[in-house]
Structures are given as structure tokens and as C-alpha cells.
C-alpha positions as CSV (number, residue, x, y, z in Angstrom):
1,M,93.6,116.5,84.4
2,T,93.5,113.9,87.2
3,E,90.8,114.7,89.9
4,T,92.2,115.2,93.4
5,I,91.1,112.6,95.9
6,K,90.6,114.1,99.4
7,V,91.5,111.7,102.2
8,T,90.7,111.8,105.9
9,V,92.9,109.7,108.1
10,L,91.3,108.6,111.4
11,G,94.2,107.8,113.7
12,S,97.0,109.5,111.7
13,T,99.6,109.3,114.4
14,G,99.5,105.5,114.7
15,S,101.5,103.0,112.6
16,I,98.8,102.6,109.9
17,G,98.2,106.4,109.8
18,E,101.8,107.2,109.3
19,N,102.2,104.5,106.6
20,T,99.1,106.0,104.9
21,L,100.6,109.4,104.8
22,D,103.8,107.9,103.4
23,V,101.9,106.5,100.5
24,I,99.9,109.6,100.0
25,A,103.1,111.7,99.9
26,R,104.3,109.7,96.8
27,H,101.2,110.6,94.7
28,A,100.1,114.1,93.7
29,K,96.5,113.0,93.1
30,Y,95.8,112.6,96.9
31,E,95.1,115.5,99.2
32,V,94.9,115.2,102.9
33,F,91.6,116.6,104.0
34,A,91.6,115.8,107.8
35,L,93.9,114.2,110.3
36,T,92.9,112.9,113.7
37,A,94.6,111.7,116.9
38,C,93.7,111.0,120.4
39,H,96.4,112.8,122.4
40,S,99.6,112.7,120.3
41,V,99.8,116.5,120.0
42,E,103.3,116.9,118.8
43,T,103.1,114.2,116.1
44,L,99.8,115.5,114.8
45,A,101.1,119.1,114.7
46,G,104.1,117.9,112.6
47,Q,101.8,116.1,110.2
48,C,99.6,119.1,109.8
49,R,102.6,121.3,109.0
50,R,103.7,118.9,106.3
51,F,100.3,118.1,104.7
52,T,98.2,121.3,105.7
53,P,94.9,119.5,106.0
54,R,91.7,121.5,106.3
55,F,91.0,120.0,109.7
56,A,92.9,118.5,112.6
57,V,90.9,116.7,115.2
58,L,92.2,116.0,118.7
59,A,89.8,113.6,120.6
60,D,91.4,114.7,123.9
61,S,89.8,118.1,124.2
62,S,92.0,119.1,127.2
63,R,95.0,119.5,124.8
64,A,93.2,121.3,121.9
65,A,94.5,124.7,122.9
66,E,98.1,123.3,122.9
67,L,97.6,122.1,119.4
68,E,96.1,125.4,118.2
69,Q,99.1,127.2,119.6
70,M,101.5,124.8,117.7
71,L,99.5,125.4,114.5
72,A,99.1,129.2,114.9
73,D,100.9,129.8,111.5
74,C,99.2,126.9,109.8
75,P,95.9,127.1,107.8
76,T,94.5,124.0,109.4
77,E,91.4,124.4,111.6
78,V,91.6,122.6,114.9
79,L,88.6,120.7,116.2
80,S,88.3,118.7,119.4
81,G,86.2,116.0,121.0
82,A,85.3,112.5,119.9
83,D,82.2,113.7,118.2
84,Q,84.3,115.7,115.8
85,L,85.8,112.4,114.5
86,E,82.4,111.6,113.1
87,T,82.1,115.1,111.6
88,V,85.3,114.8,109.4
89,A,84.6,111.1,108.6
90,A,81.2,112.0,107.1
91,H,82.1,115.4,105.8
92,P,80.8,116.0,102.2
93,D,84.2,117.1,101.0
94,T,85.8,113.8,102.1
95,D,86.2,111.2,99.4
96,T,88.2,108.4,101.1
97,V,88.4,107.6,104.9
98,M,91.3,105.6,106.3
99,A,89.8,104.1,109.5
100,A,92.9,103.4,111.6
101,I,91.9,104.3,115.1
102,V,92.8,101.3,117.4
103,G,90.1,99.6,119.4
104,A,86.5,100.4,120.2
105,A,87.2,104.1,120.1
106,G,87.1,104.0,116.3
107,L,83.6,102.4,116.0
108,R,81.3,105.5,115.8
109,A,83.6,107.5,113.4
110,T,83.9,104.5,111.1
111,L,80.2,103.9,111.1
112,A,79.7,107.6,110.3
113,A,81.9,107.2,107.2
114,V,80.2,104.1,105.8
115,A,76.8,105.6,106.5
116,A,77.8,108.6,104.5
117,G,78.7,106.5,101.5
118,K,82.5,107.1,101.6
119,K,85.2,104.9,100.3
120,V,86.3,103.4,103.6
121,L,89.7,101.7,104.0
122,L,89.1,99.6,107.1
123,A,92.1,99.1,109.4
124,N,90.0,99.3,112.5
125,K,89.0,95.6,112.8
126,E,87.2,96.2,116.1
127,S,84.4,98.0,114.3
128,L,83.4,94.8,112.6
129,V,84.2,92.6,115.6
130,M,81.9,94.6,117.8
131,A,79.1,95.4,115.4
132,G,79.5,93.2,112.4
133,E,75.9,92.8,111.2
134,L,75.0,96.4,112.0
135,F,78.2,97.6,110.3
136,M,77.7,95.7,107.1
137,D,74.1,96.7,106.9
138,S,75.3,100.3,107.2
139,V,77.8,99.8,104.4
140,R,75.0,98.4,102.1
141,R,72.6,101.2,102.9
142,G,75.3,103.9,102.6
143,G,76.2,102.8,99.1
144,G,79.9,103.4,99.5
145,Q,82.9,101.1,99.1
146,L,84.6,99.1,101.9
147,L,88.1,97.8,101.4
148,P,90.0,95.8,104.1
149,I,93.4,97.0,105.0
150,D,94.5,94.3,107.4
151,S,97.1,92.5,105.3
152,E,95.2,89.1,105.7
153,H,91.8,90.4,104.6
154,N,93.3,92.5,101.9
155,A,95.0,89.4,100.6
156,I,91.7,87.5,100.6
157,Y,90.0,90.3,98.8
158,Q,92.7,90.2,96.1
159,C,92.3,86.4,95.7
160,L,88.5,86.3,95.3
161,P,87.0,86.1,91.8
162,V,84.6,89.0,92.4
163,P,86.0,91.1,95.2
164,L,82.8,92.7,96.5
165,I,82.6,93.2,100.3
166,G,79.4,91.8,101.7
167,D,78.7,89.4,98.9
168,V,78.3,85.7,99.6
169,I,81.4,84.2,98.2
170,S,80.7,80.5,98.4
171,G,78.6,78.3,96.1
172,K,78.5,79.5,92.5
173,Q,81.9,81.2,92.8
174,G,83.5,77.9,93.8
175,V,85.1,78.9,97.1
176,R,85.7,76.0,99.4
177,K,87.4,77.9,102.3
178,V,89.5,81.0,103.2
179,I,92.8,80.5,104.9
180,L,94.1,83.2,107.2
181,T,97.8,83.2,107.9
182,A,99.4,84.2,111.2
183,S,103.1,84.8,111.9
184,G,102.8,83.3,115.4
185,G,104.4,86.4,116.9
186,P,107.6,86.6,119.0
187,F,106.8,83.7,121.3
188,L,105.9,81.0,118.8
189,D,108.6,78.6,120.0
190,L,109.1,79.9,123.5
191,P,108.5,77.2,126.1
192,A,105.1,77.6,127.6
193,D,106.4,77.7,131.2
194,R,108.3,80.9,130.4
195,L,105.3,82.9,129.1
196,G,104.5,84.2,132.6
197,D,107.9,86.0,132.6
198,V,107.3,87.9,129.3
199,T,107.7,91.6,129.5
200,P,105.8,94.3,127.5
201,E,109.0,95.2,125.7
202,Q,109.5,91.6,124.6
203,A,105.8,91.2,123.5
204,C,106.0,94.4,121.4
205,R,109.1,93.2,119.6
206,H,107.4,91.5,116.6
207,P,109.8,89.5,114.4
208,R,108.2,90.7,111.1
209,W,106.0,93.7,111.5
210,E,106.4,97.2,113.0
211,M,103.1,97.9,114.8
212,G,101.6,99.8,117.7
213,R,101.9,98.3,121.2
214,K,98.4,97.1,121.6
215,I,98.3,95.2,118.3
216,S,101.8,93.9,118.9
217,V,100.6,92.2,122.1
218,D,97.5,90.9,120.3
219,S,99.9,89.3,117.7
220,A,101.9,87.8,120.6
221,T,98.8,86.2,122.1
222,L,97.3,85.4,118.7
223,M,94.2,87.3,119.7
224,N,94.8,89.4,116.7
225,K,94.1,86.4,114.6
226,G,91.0,85.6,116.7
227,L,89.7,89.1,116.0
228,E,90.5,88.7,112.3
229,F,88.7,85.4,112.2
230,I,85.5,87.2,113.4
231,E,86.2,90.1,111.0
232,A,86.5,87.7,108.0
233,C,83.1,86.1,108.8
234,F,81.4,89.5,108.4
235,L,83.5,90.9,105.5
236,F,83.1,87.9,103.3
237,D,79.7,86.6,104.7
238,L,81.4,83.3,105.6
239,P,80.3,80.7,108.1
240,C,83.1,79.8,110.6
241,E,83.4,76.3,109.0
242,Q,84.8,77.9,105.8
243,L,87.6,79.7,107.7
244,E,91.0,78.2,108.6
245,V,94.0,79.7,110.4
246,V,97.6,78.5,109.7
247,I,100.8,79.6,111.2
248,H,103.2,81.1,108.7
249,P,106.3,82.6,110.5
250,Q,107.8,84.2,107.4
251,S,104.8,86.5,106.8
252,I,105.2,86.3,103.0
253,V,101.9,84.6,102.1
254,H,99.4,87.0,103.6
255,S,96.3,84.7,103.1
256,M,94.8,82.3,100.7
257,V,91.6,81.2,99.1
258,E,91.0,77.5,98.3
259,Y,88.5,76.7,95.5
260,Q,86.3,73.6,95.0
261,D,88.5,72.4,92.1
262,G,91.5,72.1,94.5
263,S,93.2,75.4,93.4
264,V,94.6,77.6,96.1
265,I,95.3,81.3,95.2
266,A,97.6,83.2,97.5
267,Q,98.8,86.8,97.8
268,L,102.5,87.2,98.5
269,A,104.5,90.3,99.4
270,N,107.1,91.5,101.8
271,P,105.6,92.4,105.3
272,D,105.0,96.1,104.7
273,M,101.6,97.7,105.5
274,R,102.1,100.2,102.7
275,I,101.2,97.5,100.2
276,P,97.5,96.9,101.3
277,I,97.2,100.7,102.0
278,A,98.2,101.5,98.5
279,Y,95.9,98.8,97.1
280,G,93.0,100.3,99.1
281,L,93.7,103.9,98.1
282,A,94.0,103.2,94.4
283,W,91.5,100.3,93.9
284,P,90.7,99.2,91.3
285,E,94.0,100.6,90.0
286,R,97.5,99.9,91.3
287,I,100.1,102.5,92.5
288,D,103.6,102.5,93.9
289,S,103.5,101.9,97.6
290,G,107.2,102.5,98.3
291,A,107.6,98.9,99.5
292,V,110.5,96.7,98.4
293,G,109.6,94.1,95.9
294,L,109.7,90.4,96.7
295,D,112.9,88.6,95.7
296,L,111.6,85.0,95.2
297,T,115.0,83.6,94.7
298,G,116.3,85.0,98.0
299,L,113.5,83.8,100.2
300,Q,114.0,81.5,103.1
301,P,111.8,78.4,102.9
302,L,108.2,79.1,103.5
303,E,106.8,77.2,106.5
304,F,103.2,76.4,107.5
305,R,101.8,74.7,110.6
306,S,98.6,74.3,112.4
307,P,98.1,76.6,115.4
308,D,98.3,75.1,118.9
309,L,95.0,76.3,120.5
310,E,96.2,75.1,124.0
311,R,99.3,77.2,123.7
312,F,97.5,80.2,122.2
313,P,94.0,80.1,123.9
314,C,93.2,83.7,122.8
315,L,92.8,82.4,119.2
316,R,90.4,79.7,120.5
317,L,88.5,82.4,122.4
318,G,88.2,84.4,119.2
319,M,86.9,81.5,117.3
320,D,84.4,80.7,120.0
321,A,83.1,84.2,120.0
322,A,82.6,84.1,116.2
323,R,80.5,80.9,116.6
324,A,78.5,82.4,119.5
325,A,77.9,85.7,117.5
326,G,75.6,88.3,119.1
327,T,77.4,90.4,121.7
328,A,80.0,87.7,122.3
329,P,82.6,89.4,119.9
330,A,82.1,92.8,121.6
331,I,82.5,91.2,125.0
332,L,85.7,89.4,123.9
333,N,87.1,92.6,122.4
334,A,86.4,94.8,125.4
335,A,87.9,92.3,127.8
336,N,91.0,91.9,125.6
337,E,91.5,95.6,125.4
338,V,91.4,96.0,129.2
339,A,93.6,92.9,129.7
340,V,96.2,94.1,127.2
341,A,96.3,97.5,128.8
342,G,96.7,95.9,132.2
343,F,99.7,93.8,130.9
344,L,101.3,96.9,129.3
345,A,100.9,98.8,132.6
346,G,102.6,96.0,134.5
347,R,99.3,95.0,136.3
348,L,98.8,91.6,134.7
349,Q,101.1,88.8,133.6
350,F,101.2,87.9,129.9
351,D,100.0,84.4,130.5
352,R,97.0,85.7,132.5
353,I,95.6,87.8,129.6
354,H,93.5,84.9,128.2
355,R,92.2,83.9,131.7
356,V,90.7,87.4,132.3
357,I,89.1,87.3,128.8
358,A,87.7,83.8,129.3
359,E,86.3,84.6,132.8
360,V,84.6,87.8,131.5
361,M,83.0,85.8,128.6
362,S,81.9,83.0,130.9
363,K,80.2,85.5,133.3
364,M,78.4,87.7,130.8
365,P,75.4,86.5,128.9
366,C,75.5,86.6,125.1
367,E,72.6,88.7,123.7
368,V,71.4,89.4,120.2
369,A,73.3,92.4,118.9
370,A,70.2,94.2,117.8
371,S,71.3,97.8,118.3
372,L,74.4,99.9,118.9
373,D,73.2,100.7,122.4
374,I,73.1,96.9,123.3
375,I,76.6,96.4,121.9
376,Q,78.0,99.4,123.7
377,T,76.4,98.4,127.0
378,A,77.9,94.9,126.7
379,D,81.3,96.6,125.9
380,S,81.0,98.8,128.9
381,Q,80.0,96.0,131.3
382,A,82.8,93.7,130.0
383,R,85.4,96.5,130.7
384,I,84.2,97.0,134.2
385,L,84.3,93.2,134.9
386,A,87.7,92.8,133.3
387,N,89.2,95.6,135.4
388,E,87.7,94.1,138.6
389,L,89.3,90.7,137.7
390,I,92.7,92.4,137.2
391,V,92.4,94.1,140.6
392,K,91.8,90.7,142.1
393,E,94.9,89.4,140.4
394,N,96.9,92.0,142.3
395,V,95.4,91.6,145.7
């Protein structure tokens, strides 16, 4: 008899969370243990009725009573408050944790899961961006498994000879460099002088992927690739010099690993997040993801080009933060979250996002990220400064 695997989904109402539940629903061996959301009460309630998890956590405590009323006839126990995210992530009955909370809000719960030795499927890249060294140390001490779910890092993981997160992959294993692919987003060929007129609706209309609003804007600015550049350094213990970014508009090749003998191994698939999710859930086995298979004979030509760092300065800022290390990535991430929120709220032009981030980074000192308190202090200060800069933009 196959043993049931109990899964907690942090951020179940977002795009990654919903795709995770789609994959889980296809396989009887997975049982949903806990679902969490920030404030999407109706969606979370619907998920609980379908999957009947033991716990539902609403980070927004002010709406917990509303959720309890919706689930009055459901066996699911409702918990509320951000601290309860850590409770279900580290719960002894949880086997696997999908870390899919967007942004810095997911850091503590994801850390709790890795510290408890869980199998963690990492879709919350900000956890590594903000606290890379501390996070990876916690993974090693916790003794669990960490599998990347971002399509690019998942592809790299599949292309490595010995896919063990945290191991040094250069030298004896023959790796020359890792190549991250980027679609280029919806404005890859838009004239630069028109970027100031971009609307949130246009920025969120990605040509290849269906994603949440924040990550869609990050893809449009290429900040998403800057964050992934930082993440790859920590996941695979790589120096920046062994990482390269190439633009690949078709989003079929999800990333590549080049070896010292000249071989390049790539992972190809249709752009569907259920593929890396299924890989993470079942590793080291393979299961059906529900995604459509790749028709090689029907593909349009595959294109690759170098990124224009003048046109996409957010990618350059991400690379700079990776080289600076310390608290620089946390400062970058915080300023970006505030700037993107400002753009989505109509308070900041699209082509000013990178300027806010750059100014915050130039004004805040980079410190050694020796503790979580230091990192979160830098995060908080960067958010305050970014908001002040956006206010100045509107004066």
C-alpha cells in the first residue's frame, strides 16, 4: 500500500498554489494537510471544501471569523495570524511544504519548514534572496530536502549530474557555467521611449506564462531574472562569474548547464508551472502533471539573445546585488516590492521602478547579513525609504 504524503501549501490561493492543488488532485497518494492565504477568504474556503485539509490559516486575522463561518460545515480547523503559518509549515504531521507565498512575507514560514527538516518545494525565491546564507545553513542543519520550483532553477536541478541543493557543483563535476533563460516579458521589443506609458494591465499580460500581478511586473522589468540570479548563487553555491542570463522569448528551454567538455544540457517543456511542481512533489520519481507534452515538430524556431542591461536595468541591479552580497539582496528585494506595488496602484510609472530601487540601494549601506534581525531591519528601512521616494515622485 502506498504511503500517503501530507502536503502543506503556503500561499494556496496564488497561481503556484492553485497549480499545486491541480497536480495533487490527480494523484491519490497526496493528501492536503494545510492550506494558507493572506486575505483571499472566498478562494481559500472553496479550496477547503474541496480538499478538506486539517488546517486552514488566514494570515489576515481580521477576516478569520468570516472564514470560520464559511467553513462551519467543514472539518477544517481555522487558524489565523502570520505566526500560524510557521506552525503548519513545521507541524510534525506535515511531510512536504510548498512554499509559494509571494515576497518577504513568506520568509519566516519557509525557514520554519526547512529548520524542521521537511521536504520543501521552494517557489518563494525571496526567502533565498533575502537570507541566502542563513537559509541554506538552516537547510543543512534541518536535514530535509530542498527542491526549487521556479522553472529555471528546477531545470538547472534536472540538468546537473548530482542534483543536491547546497553542494558545490563546479570543479570535479565538470560544470563550466549555468545559463538562466528569460522570456523578456511583454515589452521585449517595445521602443524604450514608450515604457513610461505602460499600464499595469499591459505589464501583467505576459506572453507565455499565467502568473500573479507582482511576479508578472517583475518579469516585465526583468527584475524576476535578477532575483533568480541571486537565488541561483545560493541554491547551487555558484560564484556570479559562473552564471549567465540569455533572453529566450519562446520559453521552451527553461535553463541550461554548460560543462567543461563543451556539452550543454538543457531542460525543455511547454511553459506550464505544473511540470516543475510535479517534479518537486514526486522527486526522485516522475508523475503526470496534467501539462500538454512538447510537440517538437510543431515548435516555432527557438531564439536566444543577450539581455540589454541598459533597456532592462532591473536585471543589472539584481546582478549587482548578488556581487555585493550581505544585505544588498534584501534591500533590493524590499525596494522592488514597494516600487512594484506603487506601480500597480498607479502611484509610479513603469520606467521609474528601477530608479526607485537604484536610489534606495545607493543610499543604504550594505552590511554583513549575520542574523535574521539584521536582514529584516534592512528590509524595513528599505521599504520606508522606497515609499518616501515614491511620494516625492508624486509631489
